[in-house]
N, C-alpha and C positions, 0 to 999 in steps of 0.2 A: 218272640216274633208275634206281632199283633196284626191281624187283618181287619180292615174296616169293611165289614160285610155289607153295610148299607151302601157305601160307595160302589162296591163291586156289583151289587144288585142294580143300582142306578145305571151304571155303565152297560150292564147286560140288557136292561130294559130299553134304554135309548138305542143301543145297537140293533136290537131286534126290531124296534119300531121303525127306525130309518131304513133298515133292510127291506121290510115289508112295504114301506111307502115307495121306495125306489122300484121295487118289482112291480107294484101296481101301476105306477106312472109309466114304466117301460111297456107294460101290457096295454095300457091305453094308447101309447104311441103305435104299437103294432096294430091295434084295432083301427086307428086312424088310417094306416096304410091299407088295411083290408077294405075300409070304406072307400078309399080312393080307387082301388081296383074295381070295386063294385060300381062306382060312379062312372067309370069309363064305359061300361056296358050300357048305362042308362043315359049318358050325355047330360050329366047334371052337376051335382055338388062337387066342389073341390075343397071343402072345409076339412076333409080328412088329412090333406097334406099339411095344413097349418096346425092341426091338432097333433099330428105326428112330429112335426118339427119342434113345437113347443115342449112336448113330452121328452123327446130325445135331448133337447137342449137342457132341460131341467136335470135329467139323469147325468149328462156330461158335467154340469155344474157341481153336482153332489160329488162325483168322482174326483173332479179337479180340487175341490175343497178338502177332500180326504187326503189326497196326495200332498197338498199344501201343509196339512197338519202333520204328516208323517215325515216329510223331507226337511231336515234342519237348515239346509242352505236357503230355503225360501223365506226364512224368518228374518 
């Protein structure tokens, strides 16, 4: 049995990188919602809602792509 350790390392590195990126984008979405709540008190900015929507949409797209890769009926 032969293991391709380089390929295993690449898969682990990409998986870790994508996981960290999705968590950061989701955190930015939560930050956008927090800014929206703060803006309601100040009667001002509504850019927090668009920031949150874009971040959550990006996270949903990554999850949907992962499901597409895993489920063989989608191919």
